[in-house]
VMD Tcl script that draws the C-alpha trace (Angstrom):
set ca {
  {0.00 0.00 0.00}
  {2.80 2.29 0.93}
  {4.70 1.44 -2.17}
  {1.68 2.24 -4.33}
  {1.33 5.69 -2.79}
  {4.96 6.45 -3.48}
  {4.49 5.40 -7.06}
  {1.56 7.78 -7.43}
  {3.60 10.65 -6.06}
  {6.44 9.96 -8.47}
  {4.05 9.80 -11.39}
  {2.40 13.09 -10.36}
  {5.75 14.79 -10.07}
  {6.72 13.48 -13.48}
  {3.51 14.80 -15.02}
  {4.09 18.20 -13.45}
  {7.60 18.25 -14.78}
  {6.42 17.28 -18.25}
  {3.79 20.01 -18.18}
  {6.41 22.55 -17.13}
  {8.74 21.48 -19.91}
  {5.97 21.70 -22.48}
  {5.01 25.17 -21.31}
  {8.57 26.47 -21.62}
  {8.85 25.02 -25.13}
  {5.75 26.88 -26.26}
  {7.04 30.18 -24.82}
  {10.34 29.82 -26.65}
  {8.58 29.35 -29.96}
  {6.49 32.54 -29.73}
  {8.41 34.95 -27.56}
  {11.95 34.44 -28.93}
  {11.22 35.45 -32.56}
  {9.50 38.63 -31.34}
  {12.48 39.55 -29.24}
  {14.85 38.90 -32.13}
  {12.73 41.07 -34.46}
  {12.56 43.79 -31.87}
  {16.34 43.75 -31.34}
  {16.94 43.80 -35.09}
  {14.61 46.79 -35.48}
  {16.48 48.68 -32.79}
  {19.81 47.82 -34.37}
  {18.60 48.97 -37.78}
  {17.36 52.23 -36.31}
  {20.68 52.81 -34.59}
  {22.57 52.08 -37.83}
  {20.57 54.69 -39.75}
  {21.07 57.46 -37.22}
  {24.54 56.83 -35.89}
  {26.47 55.20 -38.70}
  {25.34 56.56 -42.13}
  {26.72 54.69 -45.10}
  {25.39 57.12 -47.84}
  {27.89 59.27 -49.79}
  {27.88 62.98 -48.70}
  {27.56 64.13 -52.30}
  {24.21 62.41 -52.63}
  {23.02 63.96 -49.42}
  {23.91 67.45 -50.51}
  {22.43 67.02 -54.01}
  {19.09 65.23 -53.87}
  {17.89 63.45 -56.96}
  {16.00 65.56 -59.50}
  {12.54 64.66 -60.72}
  {12.56 62.50 -63.84}
  {11.27 65.38 -66.01}
  {14.42 67.45 -65.38}
  {16.97 64.71 -65.94}
  {18.58 64.67 -69.41}
  {21.21 62.60 -71.08}
  {24.40 64.28 -72.29}
  {23.06 64.20 -75.82}
  {19.87 65.97 -74.70}
  {21.89 68.62 -72.86}
  {24.12 69.26 -75.87}
  {21.09 69.48 -78.14}
  {19.43 71.97 -75.80}
  {22.58 74.11 -75.64}
  {22.81 74.18 -79.42}
  {19.16 75.20 -79.73}
  {19.70 78.00 -77.21}
  {22.75 79.24 -79.12}
  {20.85 79.13 -82.41}
  {17.97 81.08 -80.87}
  {20.36 83.69 -79.49}
  {22.06 84.06 -82.88}
  {18.70 84.32 -84.63}
  {17.51 86.97 -82.18}
  {20.78 88.84 -82.64}
  {20.35 88.79 -86.40}
  {16.80 90.09 -86.05}
  {18.01 92.88 -83.79}
  {20.78 93.78 -86.23}
  {18.38 93.82 -89.16}
  {15.97 95.94 -87.17}
  {18.81 98.34 -86.34}
  {20.51 98.46 -89.71}
  {17.67 98.20 -92.17}
  {14.92 100.54 -91.10}
  {13.68 102.62 -94.02}
  {15.13 106.01 -93.18}
  {13.04 107.70 -95.86}
  {9.82 107.11 -97.75}
  {11.42 106.12 -101.06}
  {10.28 102.70 -102.25}
  {13.64 101.40 -103.50}
  {16.53 103.01 -101.60}
  {17.59 105.90 -99.37}
  {20.96 107.63 -99.38}
  {21.12 107.55 -95.59}
  {20.89 103.72 -95.51}
  {24.61 103.18 -94.97}
  {24.76 99.38 -94.64}
  {24.38 98.88 -98.39}
  {27.86 100.26 -99.19}
  {30.98 99.99 -97.07}
  {32.80 102.46 -99.31}
  {30.02 105.02 -98.96}
  {29.72 104.59 -95.19}
  {33.48 105.18 -94.89}
  {33.13 108.54 -96.65}
  {29.72 109.72 -95.50}
  {29.35 111.42 -92.12}
  {25.69 111.89 -91.22}
  {26.58 114.25 -88.35}
  {27.81 116.92 -90.77}
  {25.77 120.10 -90.87}
  {25.77 121.35 -94.48}
  {23.84 124.57 -93.83}
  {25.10 127.48 -91.77}
  {22.80 128.46 -88.89}
  {22.62 131.62 -86.88}
  {23.52 129.74 -83.69}
  {24.87 126.39 -82.47}
  {27.14 125.67 -85.42}
  {29.86 124.05 -83.29}
  {32.69 125.13 -85.58}
  {35.83 123.02 -85.72}
  {38.69 125.54 -85.25}
  {41.03 123.59 -87.55}
  {38.41 123.41 -90.29}
  {37.73 127.17 -90.02}
  {41.46 127.94 -90.14}
  {41.79 125.81 -93.29}
  {38.75 127.47 -94.88}
  {40.04 130.97 -94.17}
  {43.21 130.13 -96.07}
  {41.44 129.11 -99.30}
  {41.25 132.59 -100.82}
  {42.74 135.90 -99.83}
  {40.31 138.05 -97.87}
  {41.35 141.35 -96.30}
  {39.09 141.47 -93.29}
  {39.48 142.61 -89.70}
  {36.20 141.10 -88.51}
  {35.65 137.69 -86.99}
  {33.40 135.01 -88.45}
  {31.00 135.46 -85.56}
  {30.71 139.21 -86.18}
  {30.18 138.79 -89.93}
  {27.54 136.12 -89.36}
  {25.67 138.29 -86.86}
  {25.29 141.05 -89.47}
  {24.40 138.60 -92.23}
  {21.55 137.03 -90.25}
  {20.10 140.48 -89.68}
  {19.52 140.63 -93.44}
  {18.61 137.02 -94.28}
  {16.26 134.72 -92.44}
  {17.55 131.78 -90.38}
  {17.35 128.64 -92.51}
  {14.09 126.70 -92.14}
  {15.54 123.68 -93.90}
  {15.33 120.36 -92.07}
  {17.76 117.86 -93.60}
  {16.78 114.96 -91.33}
  {15.44 111.94 -93.28}
  {11.78 111.20 -92.63}
  {10.44 107.69 -93.21}
  {7.24 108.97 -94.82}
  {8.93 111.42 -97.18}
  {10.96 110.85 -100.35}
  {12.95 113.87 -101.48}
  {14.20 113.29 -105.02}
  {16.83 115.78 -106.17}
  {18.41 116.50 -109.53}
  {21.87 118.10 -109.44}
  {22.38 119.72 -112.84}
  {25.91 120.64 -113.83}
  {26.89 122.82 -116.75}
  {28.80 120.36 -118.92}
  {28.50 120.47 -122.67}
  {27.37 116.83 -122.57}
  {23.87 118.10 -121.78}
  {23.49 119.38 -125.33}
  {21.17 117.09 -127.32}
  {20.68 114.87 -124.24}
  {16.91 115.27 -124.10}
  {16.98 115.09 -120.26}
  {14.77 118.15 -119.75}
  {11.53 116.42 -118.73}
  {13.37 113.91 -116.52}
  {15.17 116.73 -114.71}
  {11.95 118.68 -114.15}
  {10.23 115.59 -112.69}
  {12.34 115.77 -109.49}
  {11.13 117.43 -106.28}
  {14.21 119.63 -106.05}
  {16.45 120.82 -108.88}
  {19.89 122.24 -108.09}
  {21.70 124.41 -110.63}
  {24.88 126.40 -110.22}
  {26.88 129.46 -111.19}
  {25.82 131.04 -114.48}
  {23.54 128.20 -115.59}
  {20.79 129.16 -118.01}
  {17.66 127.28 -119.00}
  {16.01 129.51 -121.59}
  {16.58 128.06 -125.02}
  {17.83 124.74 -123.60}
  {14.69 123.45 -121.91}
  {14.57 120.22 -123.91}
  {17.99 119.22 -122.61}
  {18.23 120.85 -119.16}
  {14.61 121.50 -118.13}
  {13.23 124.82 -116.95}
  {12.59 124.34 -113.22}
  {15.02 125.40 -110.49}
  {14.56 125.17 -106.73}
  {18.15 125.83 -105.54}
  {20.83 127.87 -107.27}
  {24.42 127.54 -106.02}
  {26.71 130.50 -106.55}
  {29.52 132.60 -105.08}
  {30.19 136.33 -105.58}
  {32.33 135.90 -108.69}
  {29.67 133.73 -110.39}
  {26.56 135.52 -109.08}
  {23.37 135.93 -111.12}
  {19.89 137.05 -110.21}
  {17.77 134.25 -108.79}
  {14.10 133.99 -109.70}
  {11.39 134.55 -107.13}
  {10.72 131.41 -105.11}
  {14.16 129.89 -105.82}
  {16.63 129.32 -102.98}
  {19.92 131.15 -103.39}
  {22.63 128.90 -101.94}
  {25.88 130.74 -101.27}
  {29.17 128.86 -101.42}
  {31.46 131.08 -99.33}
  {35.10 130.41 -100.18}
  {36.24 133.22 -97.89}
  {34.96 135.50 -95.15}
  {34.52 138.33 -97.66}
  {31.86 136.26 -99.44}
  {29.61 136.38 -96.36}
  {30.02 140.16 -96.21}
  {29.27 140.39 -99.93}
  {26.00 138.49 -99.46}
  {24.89 140.90 -96.74}
  {25.81 143.85 -98.95}
  {24.31 142.45 -102.17}
  {20.93 142.03 -100.46}
  {20.99 145.42 -98.73}
  {23.32 148.39 -99.26}
  {25.35 147.17 -102.24}
  {28.54 148.78 -100.93}
  {30.85 145.82 -101.67}
  {31.84 145.85 -105.31}
  {35.05 143.80 -105.23}
  {36.39 140.66 -103.68}
  {39.63 139.66 -105.44}
  {37.93 140.85 -108.64}
  {35.02 143.00 -109.69}
  {31.68 141.47 -108.60}
  {28.03 142.39 -108.80}
  {27.16 144.83 -106.06}
  {23.57 143.61 -105.89}
  {21.81 140.34 -106.60}
  {18.12 139.58 -106.95}
  {16.86 136.94 -104.50}
  {14.24 136.35 -101.82}
  {15.86 137.10 -98.45}
  {13.80 134.44 -96.76}
  {15.08 131.84 -99.23}
  {18.82 132.28 -98.81}
  {20.98 129.42 -97.57}
  {24.69 129.52 -96.81}
  {26.85 126.40 -96.96}
  {28.69 125.79 -93.70}
  {32.46 126.55 -94.04}
  {33.20 123.38 -92.07}
  {31.35 121.43 -94.76}
  {34.01 122.52 -97.28}
  {36.70 120.86 -95.18}
  {34.60 117.72 -94.78}
  {34.22 117.37 -98.57}
  {37.92 118.08 -99.06}
  {38.95 115.43 -96.50}
  {36.39 112.70 -97.10}
  {35.36 112.99 -100.75}
  {38.01 114.68 -102.90}
  {40.68 113.45 -100.44}
  {42.95 116.48 -100.87}
  {43.04 116.20 -104.66}
  {43.07 119.82 -105.77}
  {43.34 122.79 -103.45}
  {39.64 122.56 -102.61}
  {36.48 120.98 -104.09}
  {34.68 122.46 -107.06}
  {31.22 123.99 -106.92}
  {29.86 120.90 -108.69}
  {31.39 118.49 -106.19}
  {30.16 120.53 -103.23}
  {26.66 120.58 -104.73}
  {26.58 116.78 -105.09}
  {27.75 116.11 -101.53}
  {25.35 118.78 -100.28}
  {22.55 116.88 -102.03}
  {23.71 113.60 -100.45}
  {23.12 115.19 -97.05}
  {19.82 116.93 -97.79}
  {18.02 114.59 -100.23}
  {16.83 110.98 -100.10}
  {17.66 110.17 -103.73}
  {19.99 112.06 -106.08}
  {20.24 112.12 -109.86}
  {23.23 113.87 -111.46}
  {23.26 115.45 -114.90}
  {25.75 117.54 -116.85}
  {29.07 116.55 -115.29}
  {32.33 115.67 -116.99}
  {33.51 116.03 -120.55}
  {31.29 115.72 -123.59}
  {31.41 112.75 -125.96}
  {34.37 114.30 -127.76}
  {36.31 114.61 -124.50}
  {35.93 118.39 -124.33}
  {35.22 120.31 -121.14}
  {32.95 123.28 -121.69}
  {29.53 124.73 -120.74}
  {26.43 123.66 -122.63}
  {25.49 127.22 -123.56}
  {28.93 127.97 -125.02}
  {29.57 127.80 -128.72}
  {33.28 127.12 -128.13}
  {33.56 123.45 -127.15}
  {37.26 123.80 -126.53}
  {36.97 126.38 -123.75}
  {37.62 123.95 -120.89}
  {37.82 126.68 -118.25}
  {37.09 124.29 -115.39}
  {39.87 121.94 -116.36}
  {42.40 124.75 -116.79}
  {42.05 126.37 -113.38}
  {44.39 123.94 -111.63}
  {42.46 124.56 -108.41}
  {40.26 121.48 -108.71}
  {41.12 117.95 -109.79}
  {38.49 117.28 -112.46}
  {39.58 113.70 -113.13}
  {39.47 112.62 -109.49}
  {36.10 114.28 -108.89}
  {34.73 112.51 -111.96}
  {35.98 109.19 -110.58}
  {34.17 109.89 -107.28}
  {30.94 110.60 -109.14}
  {31.22 107.35 -111.09}
  {31.89 105.45 -107.84}
  {28.80 106.98 -106.23}
  {26.82 105.77 -109.21}
  {28.37 102.29 -108.98}
  {27.53 102.07 -105.26}
  {23.91 102.95 -106.01}
  {23.95 106.26 -104.11}
  {23.30 108.45 -107.13}
  {22.04 107.97 -110.68}
  {24.56 109.47 -113.06}
  {23.23 110.44 -116.48}
  {25.73 111.03 -119.27}
}
mol new
graphics top color blue
foreach p $ca { graphics top sphere $p radius 0.5 }
foreach p [lrange $ca 0 end-1] q [lrange $ca 1 end] { graphics top cylinder $p $q radius 0.2 }
display resetview
């Protein structure tokens, strides 16, 4: 009986021990994986915060969105397109700057300089061809050169002589600035014998402005030279009466010429310069223009290039027209078809007074006129 009880106790203890072992086995299966996961999570967290293994460059430059990421080929293509666009815009700006129509003429304007490098090298748009009562901004060197062209016994200054002159004549109303809605077509008519039998009369008269010079006549030669005149260039020694409504344009080769103009339109007291001259001249006082003395030096330096002592009346008239007109046609310059230099109203074709003076270089001036025609800045009719 006692032995049986002891056996029961041993069996009970064994069962309890088995139950305890089974319980521990179950706990190990469920609790240990959770603890391992937990520890791994903590370790991972510590690795991220304490021991970064990402390159610093990547941290400082985060990745761009896919839409802004390009291959090298794409980048090069984009750069080329940008450069092409810049160049195209630059060309448009240059065209806009260089090629505006400076006048209202349909085909060309003298003041459009980009069409001829040669012309732009000679032409100075800042030149003031007409003498004004004030604000002339004289170049002292140019005035000194001008005063040495012809002898002039005078104790007065240019400023004093001008002050008296503009008490007699009106300040010039002429505006030489090109206007994009206006086309001023000018005919510069020389006195060459090559005008005889030319038949240019109607063509000359069709221009807005017609410039003649010195002792030019039209009566009896209308078929060849026309009969209209808007501007007549002269100096004291070549003076003639100018019709009503025509602009008298004085070419002063010396200070005495300005005094003569004042006298010829008022008192008439000056009767000589270096030779006998007309003491009076018929002209409208409000239509008198005087070429700026500095303009003489400009033509001498830039156009005749010191060939001859100073430019001729004909050359000065052409360059004057280049600065005051939008298109220029030139008639009656140079020798006739036989090579003779004379005036169209003269019966002696062998006179050649212009060529014999030695003051002007007729051949060089003729070459300049032909070059102007070649460059498309004038139309030269022979």
